[in-house]
C-alpha positions as CSV (number, residue, x, y, z in Angstrom):
1,M,-2.5,-28.7,-22.2
2,P,-0.8,-29.2,-18.9
3,D,-1.3,-26.6,-16.2
4,T,1.8,-24.3,-16.3
5,A,0.5,-21.7,-13.8
6,T,3.1,-20.5,-11.4
7,F,3.6,-17.8,-8.8
8,P,4.9,-14.6,-10.2
9,R,8.6,-14.1,-10.4
10,A,8.3,-11.0,-8.5
11,V,5.5,-9.1,-6.6
12,L,5.3,-5.5,-5.5
13,F,3.0,-4.4,-2.8
14,D,1.4,-1.2,-1.6
15,L,2.2,-0.8,2.1
16,D,-0.6,0.9,4.1
17,G,-3.9,-0.9,3.6
18,T,-2.3,-3.8,1.8
19,L,0.4,-5.3,4.0
20,L,0.2,-3.1,7.1
21,D,-2.9,-2.1,9.0
22,S,-1.5,1.4,9.9
23,A,-4.9,2.9,10.6
24,P,-4.5,2.7,14.4
25,D,-1.2,4.7,14.1
26,M,-2.7,7.3,11.9
27,L,-5.7,7.6,14.4
28,A,-3.3,8.2,17.3
29,T,-1.5,10.9,15.2
30,A,-4.8,12.6,14.2
31,N,-6.1,12.5,17.8
32,E,-2.8,14.0,19.2
33,M,-3.4,16.9,16.8
34,R,-6.9,17.3,17.9
35,A,-6.1,17.0,21.5
36,A,-3.6,19.8,21.2
37,R,-6.4,22.0,19.8
38,G,-8.8,21.0,22.6
39,L,-11.0,18.7,20.4
40,P,-12.3,15.3,21.3
41,P,-10.9,12.1,19.7
42,L,-12.0,10.6,16.4
43,A,-13.1,7.0,16.3
44,L,-11.2,4.5,14.2
45,E,-14.1,4.0,11.7
46,Q,-14.1,7.7,10.9
47,L,-10.5,7.8,9.8
48,R,-9.9,4.3,8.5
49,P,-11.5,4.6,5.0
50,V,-9.2,7.4,3.9
51,V,-5.8,6.1,5.3
52,S,-4.7,5.1,1.8
53,K,-5.5,8.6,0.5
54,G,-2.6,10.2,2.5
55,A,-2.0,12.8,5.1
56,R,-4.1,15.5,3.5
57,A,-7.2,13.3,3.3
58,M,-6.7,12.3,6.9
59,L,-6.4,15.9,8.0
60,G,-9.6,16.6,6.1
61,V,-11.3,14.0,8.3
62,A,-9.7,15.2,11.5
63,F,-10.3,18.9,10.7
64,P,-13.1,19.2,8.3
65,E,-13.4,22.9,8.8
66,W,-9.9,23.4,7.3
67,D,-9.6,24.4,3.7
68,A,-7.0,22.8,1.4
69,A,-4.4,25.4,2.1
70,L,-4.6,24.9,5.8
71,R,-4.4,21.1,5.4
72,D,-1.3,21.5,3.3
73,A,0.2,23.7,6.0
74,H,-0.2,21.1,8.6
75,V,1.0,18.0,6.8
76,R,4.5,18.5,8.3
77,E,3.0,18.5,11.8
78,F,1.1,15.3,11.0
79,L,4.1,13.5,9.6
80,E,6.3,14.5,12.5
81,R,3.8,13.3,15.1
82,Y,3.4,10.1,13.1
83,E,7.1,9.5,12.9
84,A,7.4,9.7,16.7
85,L,4.9,6.9,17.2
86,I,5.2,4.9,14.0
87,G,4.6,1.2,14.5
88,R,3.2,1.6,18.1
89,H,-0.2,0.5,17.2
90,A,0.0,-0.8,13.6
91,V,-0.2,-4.5,12.8
92,L,0.1,-6.7,9.8
93,F,-3.3,-7.7,8.3
94,D,-4.2,-11.2,9.1
95,G,-2.6,-13.7,6.7
96,V,0.1,-11.2,5.3
97,E,3.0,-13.0,6.9
98,T,1.8,-16.4,5.7
99,M,1.3,-15.0,2.3
100,L,4.8,-13.5,2.1
101,R,6.3,-16.9,3.3
102,C,4.3,-18.6,0.6
103,L,5.8,-16.4,-2.0
104,E,9.4,-16.7,-0.7
105,D,8.9,-20.6,-0.4
106,S,7.9,-20.5,-4.2
107,G,11.1,-18.6,-5.1
108,S,9.3,-15.3,-5.7
109,R,10.9,-12.1,-4.6
110,W,8.8,-9.1,-3.3
111,G,9.2,-5.5,-2.6
112,I,7.2,-2.4,-1.7
113,V,6.1,0.6,-3.7
114,T,4.2,3.1,-1.6
115,N,3.2,6.8,-1.7
116,K,4.3,7.1,2.0
117,P,7.5,9.1,2.3
118,E,10.4,6.7,2.0
119,Y,12.0,7.7,5.3
120,L,8.8,6.7,7.0
121,A,8.4,3.5,5.2
122,R,12.0,2.5,6.0
123,L,11.3,2.8,9.7
124,I,8.7,0.0,9.3
125,L,11.1,-2.5,7.8
126,P,13.2,-3.3,10.9
127,Q,10.1,-3.5,13.1
128,L,8.9,-6.3,11.1
129,D,12.3,-8.0,10.4
130,W,11.8,-7.2,6.7
131,E,15.2,-5.5,6.0
132,A,16.7,-8.6,4.4
133,R,13.4,-9.9,3.0
134,C,12.1,-6.8,1.1
135,A,14.0,-6.7,-2.3
136,V,13.2,-3.1,-3.1
137,L,11.4,-0.1,-1.4
138,I,10.2,2.9,-3.4
139,G,8.4,5.8,-1.4
140,G,6.3,8.6,-2.6
141,D,9.2,11.0,-2.5
142,S,11.9,8.6,-3.9
143,L,11.4,9.7,-7.6
144,P,10.0,12.6,-9.5
145,E,6.7,10.8,-9.8
146,R,4.5,8.8,-7.6
147,K,1.4,6.5,-8.1
148,P,-0.7,6.6,-10.1
149,H,2.2,7.4,-12.4
150,P,3.8,4.1,-13.5
151,L,7.5,5.2,-12.9
152,P,7.7,3.9,-9.3
153,L,6.7,0.4,-10.5
154,Q,9.0,0.5,-13.5
155,V,12.0,1.6,-11.4
156,A,11.2,-1.0,-8.8
157,C,11.3,-3.7,-11.5
158,E,14.6,-2.3,-12.8
159,R,16.2,-2.5,-9.3
160,M,14.9,-6.1,-8.9
161,G,16.2,-7.1,-12.3
162,V,12.9,-8.3,-13.6
163,A,10.7,-7.3,-16.5
164,V,7.5,-5.5,-15.8
165,G,5.4,-8.3,-17.3
166,E,7.1,-10.8,-14.8
167,C,5.9,-8.8,-11.9
168,V,2.5,-8.3,-10.2
169,Y,1.4,-5.3,-8.2
170,V,-0.9,-5.7,-5.3
171,G,-2.8,-2.6,-3.7
172,D,-6.0,-1.5,-2.0
173,D,-6.5,1.8,-3.8
174,E,-7.5,2.7,-7.4
175,R,-4.2,4.6,-7.8
176,D,-2.4,1.3,-7.3
177,I,-4.2,-0.4,-10.1
178,L,-4.0,2.6,-12.4
179,A,-0.2,2.7,-11.9
180,A,0.0,-1.0,-12.7
181,R,-2.1,-0.6,-15.9
182,A,0.0,2.4,-17.0
183,A,3.1,0.3,-16.5
184,G,1.7,-2.7,-18.3
185,M,1.9,-4.8,-15.1
186,P,-0.7,-7.3,-14.0
187,S,-2.4,-6.3,-10.7
188,V,-4.4,-7.6,-7.9
189,A,-6.9,-5.5,-5.9
190,A,-6.6,-6.1,-2.2
191,L,-10.2,-6.0,-1.0
192,W,-9.2,-6.2,2.7
193,G,-7.8,-2.8,2.6
194,Y,-9.0,0.8,3.0
195,R,-11.9,2.0,0.9
196,L,-14.5,4.7,0.9
197,A,-18.1,3.5,0.7
198,E,-18.4,4.9,-2.9
199,D,-15.2,3.1,-4.2
200,D,-16.0,0.4,-6.7
201,P,-13.0,-2.0,-7.0
202,F,-14.7,-3.8,-9.9
203,S,-14.4,-0.6,-11.9
204,W,-10.5,-0.5,-11.4
205,Q,-10.0,-3.4,-13.9
206,A,-7.4,-5.3,-11.9
207,Q,-6.7,-8.7,-13.3
208,R,-7.5,-10.4,-10.0
209,M,-9.3,-9.3,-6.8
210,A,-8.4,-10.9,-3.5
211,E,-10.8,-10.9,-0.5
212,Q,-8.0,-11.9,1.9
213,P,-4.2,-12.4,1.8
214,A,-4.8,-16.2,2.1
215,A,-6.1,-16.2,-1.4
216,L,-2.6,-15.2,-2.6
217,C,-1.1,-18.4,-1.0
218,E,-2.6,-20.2,-4.1
219,V,-1.2,-20.0,-7.6
220,A,-4.8,-19.5,-8.9
221,G,-5.0,-16.2,-6.9
222,W,-2.4,-14.6,-9.2
223,P,-2.7,-13.2,-12.8
224,S,-0.1,-14.7,-15.1
225,A,2.2,-12.7,-17.4
226,A,-0.3,-13.5,-20.2
227,A,-2.9,-11.5,-18.3
228,Q,-1.0,-8.1,-18.7
229,P,-3.2,-5.1,-19.1
230,R,-3.6,-3.7,-22.6
């Protein structure tokens, strides 16, 4: 039979740890908070593994003596400090821009589904000249549910006018793959992103794993609609 493999009709991406290396911004935020309390700065390698886990996880690293309630009480301060410096230190992962151009050149459309608050994610788009290129953006507070619930992926597909099975989700965290599986959407685990030492991406059961964004410039790097999770 002839090879009929193609790029996906649409691709949805996680943001932090998948498209954007935002760990340097997060480190600057955490260290501002520590400096305000007379504490020495953290090193990037201390914070980087938990960036995809959200503000509470990062506060847990920055202030390990705080209990869950105290971390919750300081999420607003973290987000306000982060908003003030967003994009100052963050960069795209190597190969991301080339990968997005490959998708666009193939006729694929792409969007973002992140657990970052939508208002913060939208600040990133103009910094990267993505406002016209990104077909849809769903944040962690855009809907009643967030990843690993499938609703954000399902709504993103509706807004793009594509079926769930025609879309692929790419993310660096287990929640990303769980959300895709729950939605019935093929997925790719982005191995270049943020992970804890104990995380095992093989156990996430993504249809593909990509070591670097460059792997997704090739049709073979993508799962087909026939590879939808059961």
